N, CA, C and O atoms as CSV, one atom per row, in Angstrom:
chain,resi,resn,atom,element,x,y,z
A,1,UNK,N,N,69.179,285.273,-53.642
A,1,UNK,CA,C,68.916,286.333,-52.653
A,1,UNK,C,C,70.197,286.589,-51.574
A,1,UNK,O,O,70.750,285.897,-50.719
A,2,UNK,N,N,70.362,287.952,-52.084
A,2,UNK,CA,C,72.123,288.391,-51.871
A,2,UNK,C,C,71.845,289.448,-50.873
A,2,UNK,O,O,71.157,290.428,-51.157
A,3,UNK,N,N,72.498,289.214,-49.434
A,3,UNK,CA,C,72.351,290.399,-48.286
A,3,UNK,C,C,72.633,291.162,-48.556
A,3,UNK,O,O,72.496,291.480,-49.738
A,4,UNK,N,N,73.204,291.961,-47.676
A,4,UNK,CA,C,74.197,293.413,-47.442
A,4,UNK,C,C,75.663,292.965,-47.231
A,4,UNK,O,O,75.971,292.091,-46.420
A,5,UNK,N,N,76.461,293.559,-47.942
A,5,UNK,CA,C,77.787,293.737,-47.959
A,5,UNK,C,C,78.454,293.766,-46.935
A,5,UNK,O,O,79.343,293.000,-46.563
A,6,UNK,N,N,77.892,294.949,-46.308
A,6,UNK,CA,C,78.647,295.863,-44.956
A,6,UNK,C,C,77.843,295.180,-43.929
A,6,UNK,O,O,76.999,295.872,-43.360
A,7,UNK,N,N,77.968,293.840,-43.565
A,7,UNK,CA,C,77.506,293.527,-42.183
A,7,UNK,C,C,78.349,293.755,-41.030
A,7,UNK,O,O,79.539,293.456,-41.138
A,8,UNK,N,N,77.705,294.475,-39.405
A,8,UNK,CA,C,78.545,294.263,-39.034
A,8,UNK,C,C,79.385,293.595,-37.902
A,8,UNK,O,O,78.905,292.703,-37.203
A,9,UNK,N,N,80.217,293.898,-37.801
A,9,UNK,CA,C,80.938,292.293,-36.826
A,9,UNK,C,C,80.204,291.585,-36.154
A,9,UNK,O,O,79.022,291.907,-36.275
A,10,UNK,N,N,80.482,290.336,-35.161
A,10,UNK,CA,C,79.404,289.656,-34.268
A,10,UNK,C,C,79.663,290.699,-33.039
A,10,UNK,O,O,80.664,291.373,-32.796
A,11,UNK,N,N,78.437,290.601,-32.356
A,11,UNK,CA,C,78.310,291.135,-31.272
A,11,UNK,C,C,79.404,290.887,-30.123
A,11,UNK,O,O,79.816,291.677,-29.273
A,12,UNK,N,N,79.778,289.435,-30.377
A,12,UNK,CA,C,80.891,289.187,-29.021
A,12,UNK,C,C,82.157,289.660,-29.257
A,12,UNK,O,O,83.021,289.522,-28.391
A,13,UNK,N,N,82.464,290.358,-30.614
A,13,UNK,CA,C,83.638,291.102,-30.597
A,13,UNK,C,C,83.728,292.429,-30.522
A,13,UNK,O,O,84.778,293.009,-30.799
A,14,UNK,N,N,82.449,293.164,-30.071
A,14,UNK,CA,C,82.188,294.353,-29.757
A,14,UNK,C,C,83.148,294.715,-28.512
A,14,UNK,O,O,83.313,293.768,-27.743
A,15,UNK,N,N,83.936,296.138,-28.107
A,15,UNK,CA,C,84.430,296.460,-27.545
A,15,UNK,C,C,83.354,297.776,-27.134
A,15,UNK,O,O,83.598,298.853,-27.679
A,16,UNK,N,N,82.398,297.714,-26.365
A,16,UNK,CA,C,81.524,298.527,-25.818
A,16,UNK,C,C,82.128,299.828,-25.378
A,16,UNK,O,O,81.772,300.948,-25.743
A,17,UNK,N,N,82.973,299.561,-24.647
A,17,UNK,CA,C,83.622,300.576,-23.646
A,17,UNK,C,C,84.187,301.297,-24.226
A,17,UNK,O,O,84.368,302.406,-23.724
A,18,UNK,N,N,84.718,301.006,-25.530
A,18,UNK,CA,C,85.977,302.222,-26.213
A,18,UNK,C,C,85.430,302.633,-27.225
A,18,UNK,O,O,85.991,303.524,-27.862
A,19,UNK,N,N,84.214,302.117,-27.653
A,19,UNK,CA,C,83.393,302.776,-29.227
A,19,UNK,C,C,83.090,304.387,-29.024
A,19,UNK,O,O,82.887,304.888,-27.919
A,20,UNK,N,N,83.093,304.939,-29.969
A,20,UNK,CA,C,83.015,306.261,-29.837
A,20,UNK,C,C,81.099,306.295,-30.692
A,20,UNK,O,O,80.590,305.678,-31.627
A,21,UNK,N,N,80.655,307.242,-29.830
A,21,UNK,CA,C,79.415,307.468,-30.135
A,21,UNK,C,C,79.128,307.569,-31.579
A,21,UNK,O,O,78.369,306.708,-32.025
A,22,UNK,N,N,79.571,308.420,-32.363
A,22,UNK,CA,C,78.865,308.252,-33.640
A,22,UNK,C,C,79.357,306.887,-34.577
A,22,UNK,O,O,78.946,306.400,-35.630
A,23,UNK,N,N,80.220,306.615,-33.824
A,23,UNK,CA,C,80.454,304.638,-34.354
A,23,UNK,C,C,79.659,303.875,-33.797
A,23,UNK,O,O,79.595,302.775,-34.345
A,24,UNK,N,N,78.680,304.084,-32.455
A,24,UNK,CA,C,77.825,303.068,-32.204
A,24,UNK,C,C,76.699,303.746,-33.231
A,24,UNK,O,O,76.332,302.927,-34.073
A,25,UNK,N,N,76.066,305.056,-33.356
A,25,UNK,CA,C,74.883,305.013,-34.204
A,25,UNK,C,C,75.262,304.638,-35.442
A,25,UNK,O,O,74.213,304.192,-35.908
A,26,UNK,N,N,76.214,304.518,-36.393
A,26,UNK,CA,C,76.715,303.970,-37.450
A,26,UNK,C,C,76.373,302.568,-37.393
A,26,UNK,O,O,75.468,301.932,-37.933
A,27,UNK,N,N,77.212,302.271,-36.694
A,27,UNK,CA,C,76.468,300.706,-36.481
A,27,UNK,C,C,74.833,300.379,-35.783
A,27,UNK,O,O,74.004,299.481,-35.931
A,28,UNK,N,N,74.860,300.797,-35.511
A,28,UNK,CA,C,72.934,300.655,-35.168
A,28,UNK,C,C,72.241,300.945,-36.761
A,28,UNK,O,O,71.379,300.300,-37.358
A,29,UNK,N,N,72.967,302.142,-37.151
A,29,UNK,CA,C,72.150,302.023,-38.916
A,29,UNK,C,C,72.543,300.881,-39.695
A,29,UNK,O,O,71.752,300.611,-40.598
A,30,UNK,N,N,73.708,300.021,-39.574
A,30,UNK,CA,C,73.883,299.254,-40.475
A,30,UNK,C,C,73.224,298.168,-39.724
A,30,UNK,O,O,72.074,298.121,-40.163
A,31,UNK,N,N,73.317,297.642,-39.187
A,31,UNK,CA,C,72.423,296.553,-38.216
A,31,UNK,C,C,71.002,296.696,-38.543
A,31,UNK,O,O,70.349,295.657,-38.644
A,32,UNK,N,N,70.434,297.807,-38.720
A,32,UNK,CA,C,68.840,297.788,-38.622
A,32,UNK,C,C,68.729,297.484,-40.107
A,32,UNK,O,O,67.967,296.551,-40.357
A,33,UNK,N,N,69.512,298.250,-41.487
A,33,UNK,CA,C,69.417,298.138,-42.434
A,33,UNK,C,C,69.647,296.158,-42.944
A,33,UNK,O,O,69.092,295.507,-43.829
A,34,UNK,N,N,70.580,295.801,-42.023
A,34,UNK,CA,C,70.946,294.120,-42.143
A,34,UNK,C,C,70.155,293.372,-41.550
A,34,UNK,O,O,70.394,292.170,-41.663
A,35,UNK,N,N,68.967,293.775,-40.730
A,35,UNK,CA,C,68.018,293.219,-40.347
A,35,UNK,C,C,66.804,293.555,-40.851
A,35,UNK,O,O,65.893,293.005,-40.232
A,36,UNK,N,N,66.364,294.415,-41.952
A,36,UNK,CA,C,65.369,294.616,-42.643
A,36,UNK,C,C,65.505,293.687,-44.067
A,36,UNK,O,O,64.605,292.976,-44.514
A,37,UNK,N,N,67.078,293.902,-44.764
A,37,UNK,CA,C,67.309,292.842,-45.665
A,37,UNK,C,C,67.510,291.558,-45.050
A,37,UNK,O,O,67.196,290.673,-45.846
A,38,UNK,N,N,67.813,291.215,-44.213
A,38,UNK,CA,C,67.098,289.723,-43.743
A,38,UNK,C,C,66.105,289.122,-43.859
A,38,UNK,O,O,65.965,288.104,-44.537
A,39,UNK,N,N,65.154,289.757,-43.112
A,39,UNK,CA,C,63.677,289.441,-42.665
A,39,UNK,C,C,62.972,289.729,-44.102
A,39,UNK,O,O,62.053,288.983,-44.438
A,40,UNK,N,N,63.325,290.659,-44.854
A,40,UNK,CA,C,62.820,290.215,-46.523
A,40,UNK,C,C,63.457,289.013,-47.377
A,40,UNK,O,O,62.933,288.555,-48.392
A,41,UNK,N,N,64.618,288.588,-46.839
A,41,UNK,CA,C,65.074,287.636,-47.222
A,41,UNK,C,C,64.342,285.745,-46.920
A,41,UNK,O,O,64.082,284.726,-47.561
A,42,UNK,N,N,64.307,286.172,-45.802
A,42,UNK,CA,C,63.483,285.226,-45.082
A,42,UNK,C,C,61.798,284.929,-45.281
A,42,UNK,O,O,61.142,283.888,-45.333
A,43,UNK,N,N,61.440,286.400,-45.367
A,43,UNK,CA,C,60.103,286.228,-46.302
A,43,UNK,C,C,59.721,285.575,-47.593
A,43,UNK,O,O,58.673,284.992,-47.868
A,44,UNK,N,N,61.010,285.837,-48.490
A,44,UNK,CA,C,60.896,285.775,-49.792
A,44,UNK,C,C,61.020,284.365,-49.490
A,44,UNK,O,O,60.149,283.653,-49.990
A,45,UNK,N,N,61.861,283.829,-48.821
A,45,UNK,CA,C,62.343,282.150,-48.844
A,45,UNK,C,C,60.954,281.371,-48.170
A,45,UNK,O,O,60.973,280.153,-47.987
A,46,UNK,N,N,60.165,281.920,-47.942
A,46,UNK,CA,C,58.897,281.237,-47.020
A,46,UNK,C,C,57.837,281.359,-48.391
A,46,UNK,O,O,57.375,280.356,-48.935
A,47,UNK,N,N,57.599,282.489,-48.754
A,47,UNK,CA,C,56.639,282.515,-49.676
A,47,UNK,C,C,57.014,281.003,-51.008
A,47,UNK,O,O,56.203,280.141,-51.346
A,48,UNK,N,N,58.435,281.148,-51.482
A,48,UNK,CA,C,58.563,279.784,-51.995
A,48,UNK,C,C,58.837,278.456,-51.262
A,48,UNK,O,O,58.908,277.441,-51.955
A,49,UNK,N,N,58.967,278.382,-50.188
A,49,UNK,CA,C,58.581,277.152,-49.386
A,49,UNK,C,C,57.019,276.807,-49.563
A,49,UNK,O,O,56.802,275.634,-49.868
A,50,UNK,N,N,55.930,277.620,-49.424
A,50,UNK,CA,C,54.642,277.405,-49.235
A,50,UNK,C,C,54.108,277.551,-50.952
A,50,UNK,O,O,53.020,277.047,-51.228
A,51,UNK,N,N,54.685,278.054,-51.752
A,51,UNK,CA,C,54.433,278.232,-53.351
A,51,UNK,C,C,54.534,276.563,-53.492
A,51,UNK,O,O,53.603,275.766,-53.602
A,52,UNK,N,N,55.909,276.315,-53.454
A,52,UNK,CA,C,56.016,274.710,-53.799
A,52,UNK,C,C,56.544,273.804,-52.853
A,52,UNK,O,O,57.713,273.426,-52.773
A,53,UNK,N,N,55.218,273.369,-51.873
A,53,UNK,CA,C,55.682,272.590,-50.959
A,53,UNK,C,C,56.144,271.260,-51.359
A,53,UNK,O,O,56.403,270.666,-50.313
A,54,UNK,N,N,56.402,270.410,-52.490
A,54,UNK,CA,C,56.840,269.439,-52.664
A,54,UNK,C,C,58.407,269.532,-53.494
A,54,UNK,O,O,59.078,268.684,-54.083
A,55,UNK,N,N,58.593,270.913,-53.230
A,55,UNK,CA,C,59.982,271.172,-53.782
A,55,UNK,C,C,61.139,270.228,-53.752
A,55,UNK,O,O,61.618,270.271,-52.619
A,56,UNK,N,N,61.867,269.296,-54.604
A,56,UNK,CA,C,62.899,268.938,-53.982
A,56,UNK,C,C,64.078,269.678,-53.233
A,56,UNK,O,O,64.733,268.962,-52.474
A,57,UNK,N,N,64.373,270.745,-53.314
A,57,UNK,CA,C,65.034,271.678,-53.058
A,57,UNK,C,C,64.896,271.657,-51.312
A,57,UNK,O,O,65.900,271.647,-50.601
A,58,UNK,N,N,63.398,271.653,-50.719
A,58,UNK,CA,C,63.286,271.832,-49.203
A,58,UNK,C,C,63.829,271.554,-48.429
A,58,UNK,O,O,63.590,271.989,-47.303
A,59,UNK,N,N,65.138,270.415,-48.766
A,59,UNK,CA,C,65.607,270.408,-47.010
A,59,UNK,C,C,66.668,271.530,-47.580
A,59,UNK,O,O,66.760,272.435,-46.751
A,60,UNK,N,N,67.396,271.731,-48.592
A,60,UNK,CA,C,68.364,272.886,-48.705
A,60,UNK,C,C,67.499,274.538,-48.350
A,60,UNK,O,O,68.118,275.275,-47.583
A,61,UNK,N,N,66.601,274.885,-48.711
A,61,UNK,CA,C,66.136,275.709,-48.321
A,61,UNK,C,C,65.588,275.884,-46.851
A,61,UNK,O,O,65.444,277.029,-46.424
A,62,UNK,N,N,65.284,274.825,-46.079
A,62,UNK,CA,C,65.376,274.422,-44.400
A,62,UNK,C,C,66.650,274.898,-44.083
A,62,UNK,O,O,67.055,275.405,-43.036
A,63,UNK,N,N,67.040,274.740,-44.799
A,63,UNK,CA,C,69.124,274.833,-44.161
A,63,UNK,C,C,69.428,276.543,-43.826
A,63,UNK,O,O,69.929,277.176,-42.896
A,64,UNK,N,N,68.696,276.921,-45.407
A,64,UNK,CA,C,68.982,278.252,-45.765
A,64,UNK,C,C,68.021,279.120,-44.890
A,64,UNK,O,O,68.361,280.297,-44.772
A,65,UNK,N,N,67.074,278.797,-44.367
A,65,UNK,CA,C,65.767,279.662,-43.793
A,65,UNK,C,C,66.911,279.597,-42.193
A,65,UNK,O,O,67.476,280.532,-41.625
A,66,UNK,N,N,66.904,278.042,-41.845
A,66,UNK,CA,C,67.939,278.317,-40.271
A,66,UNK,C,C,68.724,279.556,-40.204
A,66,UNK,O,O,68.550,280.584,-39.548
A,67,UNK,N,N,70.011,279.060,-41.396
A,67,UNK,CA,C,70.878,280.126,-41.600
A,67,UNK,C,C,70.307,282.074,-41.362
A,67,UNK,O,O,70.776,283.146,-40.980
A,68,UNK,N,N,69.013,281.479,-41.904
A,68,UNK,CA,C,68.816,283.592,-41.915
A,68,UNK,C,C,68.106,283.734,-40.741
A,68,UNK,O,O,67.409,284.743,-40.638
A,69,UNK,N,N,68.137,282.842,-39.721
A,69,UNK,CA,C,67.134,283.153,-38.461
A,69,UNK,C,C,68.426,283.155,-37.630
A,69,UNK,O,O,68.324,283.945,-36.691
A,70,UNK,N,N,69.579,282.538,-37.676
A,70,UNK,CA,C,70.391,282.774,-36.980
A,70,UNK,C,C,71.337,284.169,-37.212
A,70,UNK,O,O,72.022,284.792,-36.401
A,71,UNK,N,N,71.099,284.386,-38.584
A,71,UNK,CA,C,71.967,285.618,-38.790
A,71,UNK,C,C,70.896,286.984,-38.161
A,71,UNK,O,O,71.363,288.008,-37.662
A,72,UNK,N,N,69.570,286.737,-38.307
A,72,UNK,CA,C,68.713,287.644,-37.705
A,72,UNK,C,C,68.843,287.212,-35.987
A,72,UNK,O,O,68.186,287.957,-35.259
A,73,UNK,N,N,69.288,286.569,-35.579
A,73,UNK,CA,C,69.205,286.737,-34.076
A,73,UNK,C,C,70.364,287.090,-33.638
A,73,UNK,O,O,70.348,287.446,-32.459
A,74,UNK,N,N,71.459,287.124,-34.204
A,74,UNK,CA,C,72.980,287.712,-34.204
A,74,UNK,C,C,73.040,288.833,-34.719
A,74,UNK,O,O,74.060,289.514,-34.607
A,75,UNK,N,N,71.891,289.281,-35.430
A,75,UNK,CA,C,71.718,291.152,-35.603
A,75,UNK,C,C,70.930,291.885,-34.209
A,75,UNK,O,O,71.233,292.888,-33.561
A,76,UNK,N,N,69.960,291.051,-34.094
A,76,UNK,CA,C,69.184,291.311,-32.664
A,76,UNK,C,C,69.854,291.880,-31.562
A,76,UNK,O,O,69.590,292.977,-31.069
A,77,UNK,N,N,71.236,290.647,-30.983
A,77,UNK,CA,C,71.360,290.787,-30.350
A,77,UNK,C,C,72.580,291.667,-30.160
A,77,UNK,O,O,73.090,292.008,-29.093
A,78,UNK,N,N,72.957,291.975,-31.410
A,78,UNK,CA,C,73.802,293.408,-32.004
A,78,UNK,C,C,73.362,294.539,-31.366
A,78,UNK,O,O,74.110,295.184,-30.631
A,79,UNK,N,N,72.135,294.864,-31.592
A,79,UNK,CA,C,71.101,296.029,-31.782
A,79,UNK,C,C,70.846,296.242,-29.973
A,79,UNK,O,O,70.742,297.256,-29.283
A,80,UNK,N,N,70.814,294.961,-29.686
A,80,UNK,CA,C,70.542,295.245,-27.922
A,80,UNK,C,C,71.506,295.515,-27.265
A,80,UNK,O,O,71.470,296.038,-26.152
A,81,UNK,N,N,72.541,295.172,-27.906
A,81,UNK,CA,C,73.760,295.327,-26.808
A,81,UNK,C,C,74.016,296.954,-27.037
A,81,UNK,O,O,73.984,297.797,-26.140
A,82,UNK,N,N,74.273,297.196,-28.417
A,82,UNK,CA,C,74.387,298.787,-28.578
A,82,UNK,C,C,73.540,299.480,-27.999
A,82,UNK,O,O,73.833,300.492,-27.362
A,83,UNK,N,N,72.386,299.039,-28.136
A,83,UNK,CA,C,71.114,300.228,-27.115
A,83,UNK,C,C,71.369,300.005,-25.466
A,83,UNK,O,O,70.976,300.854,-24.666
A,84,UNK,N,N,71.800,299.247,-25.198
A,84,UNK,CA,C,72.190,298.910,-23.840
A,84,UNK,C,C,73.379,299.698,-23.408
A,84,UNK,O,O,73.473,300.021,-22.224
A,85,UNK,N,N,74.168,299.986,-24.152
A,85,UNK,CA,C,75.764,300.745,-24.122
A,85,UNK,C,C,75.241,302.271,-24.193
A,85,UNK,O,O,76.140,303.010,-23.794
A,86,UNK,N,N,74.310,302.847,-24.495
A,86,UNK,CA,C,73.868,303.947,-24.755
A,86,UNK,C,C,74.266,304.479,-23.356
A,86,UNK,O,O,75.172,305.261,-23.068
A,87,UNK,N,N,73.147,303.714,-22.365
A,87,UNK,CA,C,73.192,303.849,-20.748
A,87,UNK,C,C,74.607,304.282,-20.284
A,87,UNK,O,O,75.565,303.516,-20.390
A,88,UNK,N,N,74.707,305.465,-19.795
A,88,UNK,CA,C,76.264,305.905,-18.867
A,88,UNK,C,C,75.874,305.799,-17.162
A,88,UNK,O,O,76.734,306.043,-16.316
């Protein structure tokens, strides 16, 4: 399960006051693509976890799920910040 290679930087590193509107749009597109890919990875992971409940690697799968959820949360935070920054 490999994710997108072109992930935007973390939300806390954003300089919303000095970002070009075209760059904001491009960043939003990247975030939305990354969100979609991460949701698919989470969905596939949950399918695996449900199909093989006695999987010996369940602990690692749970850690992976937690990491994906945190990644998704960060991406959603970034999108919310970018959407809020369009208001002038």
